[in-house]
VEXKOLKE-729350 format. One record per atom (N, C-alpha, C, O, CB): residue in one letter; z, x, y. Coordinates in steps of 0.2 Angstrom, whole numbers, plus 5000, padded with zeros to 4 digits. Glycine has a CB too. Layout:
BEGIN
AZXY/...
This chain:
BEGIN
X494148774982/X493848844981/X493548864988/X493248824991/X493248844975/X493748934990/X493648974996/X492948974996/X492548984991/X493949034997/X492748985004/X491948985004/X491749055002/X491249054999/X491548975011/X492149115003/X491949184999/X491749164993/X491149184992/X492549234998/X492149124988/X492149134981/X491549094979/X491149114975/X492749104977/X491249034984/X490649004982/X490249054984/X489849074979/X490448934987/X490149084990/X489649124991/X489549174985/X488949174982/X489749174998/X489949194982/X490049254976/X489549234970/X489149264967/X490949274974/X489749154969/X489549124964/X488749104966/X488349104962/X489949064963/X488649074972/X487949074973/X487449154973/X486849164971/X487949024980/X487749194974/X487549244974/X487249294966/X486749324965/X488149284977/X487749264962/X487649274955/X487149234951/X486849264947/X488149274953/X487149164953/X486649114950/X485849144954/X485349144951/X486949034951/X485849154960/X485249174965/X485049234959/X484549234956/X485449214975/X485449284959/X485149344955/X484949344949/X484549384947/X485449384955/X485249304944/X485049264939/X484249244939/X483849254935/X485649214939/X484349204944/X483549154943/X483049214947/X482449214944/X483549054948/X483149254952/X482749304953/X482449354949/X481949384950/X482849314956/X482949364944/X482749414938/X482449394931/X482349424926/X483349444936/X482449314933/X482149294926/X481249304928/X480949284933/X482449204924/X480949324922/X480349354921/X479949284918/X479349284919/X480349404916/X480249244916/X479749184912/X479849134916/X479649084913/X479849164904/X480149104922/X480249044926/X480249054932/X480549094936/X480949014924/X479749014935/X479649014942/X480148984946/X480248924944/X478948994944/X480448994952/X480948954955/X480848944962/X480848994966/X481548994955/X480648884964/X480648854971/X481248854974/X481848864970/X480348794972/X481148854981/X481848844985/X482348794982/X482948794980/X481648824994/X481848734982/X482348694979/X482648704971/X483248694969/X482148624979/X482348724968/X482648754961/X483148794962/X483648784958/X482148794957/X483048834967/X483648884968/X484248844970/X484848864969/X483548934973/X484248794974/X484748744977/X484948704971/X485548714969/X484248684983/X484648674967/X484848654961/X485348684956/X485848664954/X484448634958/X484948734955/X485348784951/X486048824953/X486448844949/X484848844949/X486148824960/X486748854962/X487248794963/X487848804962/X486548894969/X487048724965/X487448664963/X487648644958/X488248634958/X487148624965/X487248644953/X487548634945/X488048694944/X488548674940/X486948624939/X487948754946/X488548814943/X489048794947/X489648794945/X488448904944/X489048784954/X489648754959/X490048694955/X490648694954/X489448734967/X489648654952/X489748594949/X490448614943/X490948584941/X488948554946/X490048664940/X490348684934/X490948714936/X491448684934/X489948734930/X491048744939/X491548784942/X492148734945/X492748734942/X491248834947/X491948694950/X492448664952/X492548584950/X492948544953/X492448664959/X492048574945/X492148504942/X491948434947/X492148384946/X493048494939/X491548464953/X491448394956/X490748414960/X490548464960/X492048374961/X490448364963/X489748384966/X489948424973/X490448414977/X489348314967/X489348474974/X489448514979/X488748514982/X488248524979/X489748584976/X488848494990/X488248484991/X487948554996/X488248585000/X488148404995/X487448584994/X487148654996/X486548635002/X486048595000/X486848714989/X486548655007/X486048655011/X485348715009/X485448765007/X486348655018/X484548695012/X484248735012/X484348785016/X484248845014/X483748705013/X484548775021/X484848835026/X485448885022/X485448945023/X485248785034/X485848865019/X486348895015/X486048945010/X486149005010/X486848845012/X485548915006/X485148965001/X484749005005/X484749065003/X484648924996/X484548995010/X484049035014/X484349105018/X484249165018/X483548985020/X484849075020/X485349115022/X485649185018/X485749235021/X485749075023/X485849155012/X485949185007/X485649245005/X485849295004/X486049155002/X484749215003/X484249255002/X484149325008/X483949375008/X483649215001/X484349285014/X484249345019/X484749405019/X484649465021/X484249315025/X485349385017/X485949435017/X485849465010/X486049525010/X486649405018/X485549445004/X485449494999/X484849545001/X484749604999/X485249444993/X484349505005/X483849545007/X484049625012/X483749685011/X483549505011/X484549615015/X484849655021/X485349695017/X485549685011/X485149615027/X485549755022/X486049815019/X486749765020/X487249795018/X486049895025/X486849705023/X487449695025/X487949695020/X488549695021/X487549635027/X487849695014/X488349695008/X488049735003/X488149734997/X488549635004/X487549785006/X487349845002/X486849824996/X486749874992/X487949885000/X486649754995/X486149764990/X485449774992/X485149804987/X486149704988/X485149754999/X484449764999/X483949744994/X483549784992/X484349825000/X484049684993/X483749654986/X482949654988/X482849634994/X484149584983/X482549674985/X481749664984/X481549594983/X481049584980/X481449694979/X481849544986/X481649474985/X480949474988/X480749504994/X482249424988/X480449424985/X479749414987/X479749344985/X480049324981/X479149464984/X479349314990/X478849244989/X478149254988/X477749284992/X478749194997/X477949234981/X477349234979/X477149154979/X477449104978/X477149274973/X476349154980/X476049084980/X476349034984/X476348974983/X476149064973/X476649074990/X476949034995/X477548984993/X477648944997/X476448994999/X477848994989/X478448944986/X478748964981/X479148924979/X478248874984/X478749024977/X479049044971/X479549104975/X479449134981/X478549074965/X480049114971/X480549184973/X480649224965/X480849214960/X481349144977/X480449284969/X480749324962/X480949384967/X480949394973/X480049344955/X481049444961/X481249514964/X480449554963/X480049534959/X481849564959/X480349604968/X479649614965/X479849674960/X479349694957/X479049634969/X480449704960/X480549754955/X480949714950/X481449704952/X480849824959/X480549704944/X480749664937/X481549694936/X482149664936/X480049674929/X481449764936/X482149784935/X482749794939/X483249834937/X482149834933/X482749764944/X483149764950/X483749704947/X483649654944/X482749744958/X484349714950/X484949654950/X485449694954/X485549754954/X485249634942/X485849634957/X486349654963/X486849704959/X487249744961/X486749574967/X486849674951/X487349704948/X487249784946/X487749814943/X487649664943/X486649814946/X486449864946/X486349924951/X485949964950/X486149854943/X486649904956/X486549934962/X486750024963/X487350034962/X486849894966/X486250084964/X486350144963/X486750174970/X486850144975/X485750174962/X487050224969/X487550254974/X487150314976/X486750344972/X488350274970/X487250334983/X486950384986/X487450444985/X487950444982/X486950364992/X487150504986/X487650574986/X488250574990/X488750594988/X487350634989/X488150544996/X488850524999/X489250464996/X489850464997/X488850505005/X489050424993/X489550384988/X489850414984/X490550414984/X489350334984/X489450454979/X489750504974/X490250544978/X490850544975/X489250564971/X490250574983/X490750614985/X491250584986/X491850604984/X490750654989/X491250524991/X491750474992/X492250454985/X492850454984/X491250394996/X491850434982/X492150394974/X492550484972/X493150484970/X491350354965/X492250534972/X492750584969/X493250604973/X493750624970/X492350644967/X493250614980/X493750614984/X494450564982/X494950584981/X493550604989/X494150504981/X494650454979/X495050474972/X495650474972/X494350374979/X494550484967/X494850524960/X495350564960/X495950564958/X494250554958/X495050604963/X495550674966/X496250654968/X496850674965/X495150714972/X496350614973/X496850574976/X497250534970/X497850554969/X496750534982/X496950484967/X497250444962/X497550494956/X498150474954/X496850404960/X497250544953/X497550594949/X498150614951/X498650624946/X497250644949/X498350624956/X499050664958/X499550604957/X500150614959/X499150694967/X499350534955/X499850494952/X499950494945/X500350454943/X499750434954/X499650544942/X499650534935/X500250534931/X500350514925/X499350574933/X500750574935/X501450604932/X501850534933/X502450534930/X501850694936/X501650484937/X502150424936/X501950374932/X501450344932/X502250394942/X502450354927/X502350304922/X501950244924/X501450234920/X502950274919/X502050214929/X501650154930/X500950164933/X500650124936/X502050104935/X500750234931/X499950234933/X499650274928/X499050294928/X499650274940/X500050294922/X499850324915/X499350274912/X498950314908/X500650334910/X499150214912/X498650174909/X498050194914/X497450194911/X498950084910/X498050214919/X497450244923/X497250314922/X496750334925/X497650254930/X497450354917/X497150414915/X496550404912/X496050434914/X497550464911/X496450364908/X495850364905/X495250324908/X494750334906/X495950344901/X495450284913/X494850254917/X494750314921/X494250344921/X495050174921/X495350344926/X494950404930/X494550454926/X494050474928/X495550444934/X494750464919/X494250524915/X493550494916/X493150534917/X494450534908/X493450424913/X492850394912/X492550384920/X491950374920/X492950324908/X492850374926/X492450384932/X492350464934/X491850464938/X492850354936/X492550514932/X492450574932/X491750594928/X491350634931/X492950604929/X491750564923/X491250584919/X490550544921/X489950564920/X491550584912/X490750484923/X490050434925/X489750474931/X489150474931/X490250344926/X490150504936/X489950534943/X489950604941/X489750634946/X490350524950/X490050634936/X489950704936/X490250744941/X490050784945/X489250704937/X490850734940/X491350774946/X491350834944/X491450854938/X492150734947/X491350874949/X491450944947/X491850984952/X491751044952/X490750984946/X492250954956/X492750974959/X493350994957/X493650954953/X492950934963/X493551054958/X493951084953/X494651084957/X495051114953/X493751144949/X494751074963/X495551074966/X495451034970/X494851024972/X495951144970/X496050974972/X496150944976/X496050964984/X496351014986/X496750924974/X495750924988/X495750944995/X496350914999/X496550925005/X495050934998/X496650854996/X497050814999/X497750824994/X497650794988/X496750745001/X498350854998/X498850854992/X499450814994/X499750824999/X499150924990/X499550764990/X500250724991/X500750764988/X500750784983/X500150654988/X501350764994/X502050794992/X502250734987/X502250674989/X502550815000/X502550764981/X502950734976/X503350794973/X503250854972/X502350694971/X503950754972/X504450814966/X504350804959/X504550744957/X505350814967/X504050834956/X504050834947/X504550824944/X504450804939/X503850894944/X505250844947/X505750864942/X506250804945/X506850804944/X506050964943/X506050754949/X506350694951/X506450654945/X506050654941/X505950644955/X507250624945/X507350594939/X507250524942/X507150514948/X508150604937/X507250454937/X507250404938/X506550374939/X506550324940/X507550394943/X506050414937/X505350394938/X505250344933/X504950284933/X504850464938/X505450364927/X505250324921/X505550234921/X505350194917/X505550364914/X506050224926/X506150164929/X505750124931/X505750064929/X506450154934/X505350154935/X504750114940/X504450064937/X504350004939/X504150154942/X504350084930/X503750024927/X504349964926/X504149914930/X503250064919/X504949954923/X505249894922/X505449884928/X505449824929/X505749894917/X505649914933/X505949884940/X505249844943/X505449794946/X506249944945/X504649864943/X504049834946/X503949784941/X503749734944/X503449874947/X503949784935/X503849714932/X504349654932/X504149594931/X503649724925/X505049684933/X505549644935/X505549594942/X505649534942/X506049684934/X505249634946/X505049604954/X504449554953/X504549504955/X504749674959/X503949574950/X503449544949/X503449474946/X503249424948/X503049594945/X503749484941/X504149434935/X504749384937/X504949334933/X504349474929/X505049414942/X505749384944/X506149384939/X506449334938/X505749324947/X506249454936/X506849454932/X507549474933/X507449534936/X506749484927/X508149464932/X508749494933/X508949544929/X508949544922/X509149454935/X509249584932/X509249664929/X510049664928/X510449624931/X508849744935/X510249714923/X510949734923/X510849824924/X510349844921/X511349694914/X511149854927/X511049914927/X511649964928/X512149954932/X510549914932/X511450014924/X512150044923/X511950104928/X511450134927/X512250074913/X512350124933/X512250164940/X512950204942/X513550194941/X512150104945/X512650254945/X513350294948/X513050324953/X512550364952/X513950344942/X513350324959/X513250354966/X513550404966/X514150404963/X513350304972/X513350454971/X513550514973/X514350524973/X514750574972/X513150524979/X514550474975/X515350464977/X515750454972/X516350464972/X515550404982/X515550424966/X515750394961/X515850444954/X515450484952/X515250344960/X516350434951/X516450484945/X516250464939/X516050514935/X517150494943/X516050394938/X515850364932/X515250324934/X515050314940/X516350324929/X514950294929/X514450254929/X514750184929/X515250174926/X514050264924/X514450134933/X514650074932/X514150024931/X513550034933/X515050054937/X514249964929/X513649924926/X513749844930/X514149804930/X513749914916/X513149844934/X513249774937/X512649734937/X512249754934/X513449774945/X512549684940/X512049634940/X511549634947/X511849624952/X512349574937/X510849634945/X510549644952/X509849594951/X509549594946/X510349724954/X509649564957/X509149534957/X508649574962/X508749564968/X509349474957/X508249614959/X507749644961/X507249624966/X506949584964/X507549664957/X507149644972/X506749634976/X506049664980/X505549634981/X507249624980/X506149744980/X505649784981/X505849854979/X506449874979/X505249774987/X505249884979/X505449964979/X505250004985/X504749984989/X505050004974/X505450044986/X505250094993/X505350154992/X505850174989/X505650094999/X504850204994/X504950284994/X505050315000/X504750305005/X504250314991/X505550345001/X505750395006/X505950445005/X506350465001/X506150375009/X505650495009/X505850575009/X505850605001/X506150644997/X506650575013/X505150564999/X505150604992/X505750574988/X506050614984/X505250684994/X505950514988/X506350474982/X506250414983/X505850394987/X507150474983/X506450364977/X506350304976/X506850264977/X507350304976/X506050284971/X506950194980/X507450164979/X507350084978/X506750064980/X507950194985/X507750054974/X507749984973/X508149934977/X508749934977/X508049984968/X507849904981/X508249854984/X508249784981/X507749754980/X508049844992/X508949764980/X508949694977/X509649654980/X509849664986/X509149714969/X509849604977/X510149574978/X510849574974/X510749544968/X509749534979/X511549594975/X512049594971/X512649564974/X512949594979/X512249654970/X512849494971/X513249454974/X513249424982/X513749424986/X513849484973/X512549414982/X512249374988/X512049444995/X511649435000/X513149324992/X512249504993/X512249554999/X511649614995/X511549634989/X513149595001/X511149615002/X510749654998/X510949735000/X511249765005/X509949635000/X510649754994/X510949834992/X510349874990/X510049844986/X511449844987/X510249944991/X509849984989/X510150044984/X510750074985/X509750004996/X509750054978/X509950094972/X509350144972/X508750124972/X510050044965/X509650224972/X509150264971/X509150274963/X509650274960/X509250344975/X508350274960/X508150274954/X508450344951/X508550344945/X507450254953/X508550394954/X508750454951/X509550454948/X509750494944/X508650514955/X509950394951/X510550384949/X510550334944/X511150314943/X510850374955/X510250304940/X510150254936/X510150294929/X509850354928/X509450214937/X510550254925/X510550284919/X510250254912/X509950284907/X511050294919/X510350174914/X510050124909/X509950064914/X510250044919/X510650114901/X509450034911/X509149944913/X509049894907/X508649914903/X508249944918/X509349844908/X509149784903/X509049734907/X509249724913/X509749764898/X508549694904/X508349634908/X508749564905/X508849544899/X507449614906/X509149534910/X509449474908/X508949424908/X508749404913/X510149454912/X508749394901/X508249354901/X508549274904/X508149234906/X507949354893/X509149264904/X509449184904/X509649194911/X509649134914/X510149164899/X509749244915/X510049224923/X509449204926/X508949234925/X510349294927/X509649154931/X509249124937/X509049174942/X509549204944/X509549074941/X508449194943/X508249244947/X508449214956/X508349154957/X507249264945/X508749254960/X508749234966/X508149264971/X508149324971/X509449254968/X507649244974/X507149264977/X507449264984/X507649204986/X506549234976/X507549314988/X507649314994/X506949314998/X507049315004/X508049354997/X506449324995/X506049324999/X505849365004/X505449355009/X506149285001/X506049435003/X506149475008/X505449505012/X504949505007/X506549545004/X505249525018/X504649535020/X504949615022/X505349625027/X504349475026/X504749685018/X504949735019/X504749775026/X504949825028/X504849765012/X504149745029/X504249775036/X504449755041/X504349785047/X503949785038/X504749695040/X505249655045/X505849685043/X506149705047/X505149575044/X506149695037/X506649725035/X506949775038/X507449775040/X506549735029/X506349835039/X506449905040/X506149915049/X506149965052/X505949955035/X506049855050/X505849855057/X506149895062/X505749925066/X505949795059/X506849895062/X507249935066/X507649985063/X508250005065/X507649875070/X507450015059/X507650045054/X507250125051/X506750125049/X507649985048/X507550185053/X507250245050/X507650255043/X508250265043/X507350315055/X507350255038/X507550285032/X507650225027/X507250175028/X508250335032/X508250215023/X508350155019/X509050135020/X509150095016/X508250155012/X509450155025/X509950125026/X509950075030/X509850085036/X510250165029/X510050015028/X509949955034/X510649915033/X510849895027/X509149905032/X510949895038/X511449865039/X511149775042/X510849765047/X512049915045/X511349735038/X511249665039/X511549635046/X511249605050/X511449625033/X512149655047/X512449655053/X512349705060/X512649685065/X512949645051/X512049755059/X511949795065/X511249785068/X510849765063/X512149865064/X511149785074/X510549765077/X510149845080/X510449895079/X510749715083/X509649845083/X509349915084/X509749925091/X509749875096/X508349915083/X509849995092/X510150015099/X509650065102/X509450105098/X510850045099/X509550055108/X509150095112/X509450185112/X510050205114/X509250045120/X509050225109/X509350285107/X508750325112/X508150325110/X509350295098/X509050365118/X508650395123/X508950475121/X509450495120/X508850375132/X508250515120/X508550575119/X508050625122/X507450605124/X508650595112/X508150675123/X507850745127/X507550785124/X508050815121/X508150775131/X506750815122/X506550855117/X506150915121/X505650895124/X506150815110/X506450975122/X506151035124/X505451035123/X505250995119/X506451105121/X505051075129/X504351065128/X503951095124/X503351075123/X504051085133/X504251145120/X503851165114/X503851135108/X503451155103/X504051225113/X504351065107/X504351035102/X504150955104/X504050915100/X504851055099/X504150945110/X503850875113/X503150855109/X503150805106/X503650885121/X502750895110/X502150875108/X502150845100/X501850795099/X501650935109/X502450885095/X502650855089/X502950795088/X502750755084/X503050895085/X503450775093/X503850715094/X503150675094/X502850635090/X504450705102/X502850685100/X502250635103/X501750615098/X501650555097/X501650685108/X501450665093/X501050655088/X501350625083/X500950595079/X500650715086/X501850635082/X502250605075/X502850555077/X503350575075/X502550675070/X502850515080/X503550475082/X504050465077/X503850465071/X503550405086/X504550455079/X505050465076/X505150375072/X505450355067/X505650505081/X504750335077/X504850275075/X504250225079/X503950245084/X505650265076/X504150175076/X503550145079/X503750125087/X503450145091/X503250075075/X504350095087/X504650095094/X504550145100/X504650125106/X505150085093/X504550205097/X504650275101/X504150255108/X503550225107/X504450365096/X504450275114/X504050265121/X504250335123/X504650365121/X504350185126/X503850355129/X504050405134/X504450385139/X504250325142/X503550445137/X504950405141/X505450385147/X505250415152/X505050375156/X506250395147/X505050495152/X505150525158/X504950595155/X505250625151/X505750525162/X504350625159/X504150685159/X504550735164/X504450725170/X503550695161/X504850785161/X505150845164/X504950905164/X504650905159/X505750845162/X504950955168/X504851015167/X504851045162/X504351085160/X505151035170/X505451045160/X505751085153/X505651035147/X505951045141/X506551105153/X505350985147/X505150925142/X505050885142/X504650875146/X505450905139/X505250825138/X505150745138/X505650705136/X506050715131/X504550715134/X505750665140/X506450615137/X506050555134/X505550525137/X506950575143/X506150535128/X506050495123/X506450435123/X507050445125/X506050535117/X506250365120/X506650305117/X506450285113/X505950265113/X506750265121/X506850265108/X506650215101/X507250165101/X507850175104/X506650265093/X507150115097/X507650065096/X507650045088/X507250005085/X507549995102/X508150095086/X508350085079/X509050085078/X509450125082/X508050115075/X509250055072/X510050055068/X510250135068/X509850185067/X509950025059/X510750145070/X511150215070/X511450215062/X511950185060/X511750215076/X510950265059/X511150265051/X511250335049/X511250375054/X510650235046/X511250355044/X511350425041/X510650455041/X510650525042/X511650425033/X510050445041/X509450455039/X509250465048/X508950525050/X508950395034/X509350435052/X509350435059/X509750515061/X509450575062/X509850355063/X510350505060/X510650565062/X510450645059/X510350695062/X511450565060/X510150625053/X509850695049/X509250715052/X509150775052/X509650695042/X508650665055/X508250675059/X508250715063/X507950765064/X508050645060/X508750685067/X508950705074/X509350785075/X509250815080/X509350635078/X509650805070/X510050855068/X509550905065/X509750965065/X510550845064/X508850885062/X508550935060/X508050955066/X507650995063/X508350915055/X507950955072/X507850985079/X508251025081/X507951075084/X507850935083/X508851035079/X509351085082/X509451085089/X509551035092/X509051155080/X509351145092/X509451165099/X508951135103/X508951155109/X509451245100/X508451095101/X507951085105/X507851025106/X507251005108/X507351105103/X508350985105/X508450895105/X509150895108/X509550935107/X508350835096/X509250845113/X509950815116/X509850755116/X509350725117/X510050835125/X510450715112/X510450645114/X510750635122/X511150675125/X511050605109/X510450565124/X510650565130/X511250505130/X511750515132/X510150555135/X510850455127/X511150395125/X510950375118/X510450395115/X511050335131/X511650325116/X512150315118/X512750365117/X512750415113/X512150255115/X513350345121/X513650395122/X514050415115/X514250475114/X514150375128/X514250365110/X514450365104/X514050405100/X514350455097/X514450315101/X513350405098/X512950455096/X513050515098/X513250565094/X512350445098/X512850525105/X512950595107/X513650645106/X513550695104/X512950585114/X514150605106/X514750635104/X514850655097/X515250705095/X515150585105/X514450595092/X514450625085/X513950655084/X514050675078/X514450585080/X513350685086/X513150735087/X513350815088/X513150865085/X513050725090/X514050805093/X514350865096/X514750885090/X514650935087/X514750855102/X515150835089/X515450835082/X515050875076/X515350935075/X515550775080/X514650855074/X514350875068/X514050975069/X514151015065/X513650815067/X513750965077/X513551035079/X514051095078/X513951145076/X513251035086/X514651065079/X515251105081/X515551125073/X515851175073/X515851065086/X515551075069/X515551095063/X515151135059/X515351175054/X515651055060/X514551125060/X513951175058/X513951245060/X513751285057/X513351145059/X514251245066/X514351315069/X514851355066/X514851415065/X514551305077/X515351325063/X515951345060/X515551385054/X515751445053/X516551285057/X515151355049/X514851395045/X514551465046/X514651505041/X514351365043/X514351475053/X514051535054/X514451585058/X514151635061/X513351515057/X515051565059/X515751605063/X515851665058/X516051655052/X516551555066/X515751715063/X515951785056/X516551815058/X516751865054/X515551865057/
């Protein structure tokens, strides 16, 4: 058992003893009570020193864990709470705590339309009632698309990943005319640009599927699950967006941003690898190390005439080609 869990058990037992109005507890009594409780939980003898219990009592007295327990020693050897109604499980909250809880509730309420959070609605209502929430509007607004299709699949996908279940998904990509059905071993979910994607293993390869392109999902109970144990942080380490190539490595992308837009790029980096290469009179030269994919191109093109690709040359020429095609849309 971890030391943290041991400590929680001791605090619980000490609280029970100190709240007892009908029995006197010496320090040795408290040690024995905690030892018996740990023996019950662990099934083996647990040595608890006098110094450990004294430290526990001091922690409960202090503000360290927010208890500030009114522990007193009377007749120079017995321990109890000076307030007979006190318990560490009945800690009051101050006005600032209520404001913090209220703000958290307002943020959580913005997820109410997601099916996976539907069971929280009753809990949130109870919390609002208990803290007498009177806030009429959200101060923090999270961007979400209420019309986005596929959110109804989040529950089954989440549970399938959690319980390692293989799925059969009826899916149609934007380029396909008809739906196709295939088997996938789901690994994790990712939200990007206000859309949800499932990453999974299909025929040994990692693919991603947009939830809004799914039509039907069935769980294949008899299929053996292939757990790739993918770490999403490492998987997306050299990527912007959701298009990941297992064969491509990150490339150094060097680009210039004119001075009116450079502060925006500095304060909101395109990628965690972003560094400033050079400060110029007309703007700033940046460098990022990422895979070249569709999302990167869209991000760069979004800055229009305020951004210029310096390297690599292949990406630079691709941007030129796309901008020339875009210009034709505005040729009178």
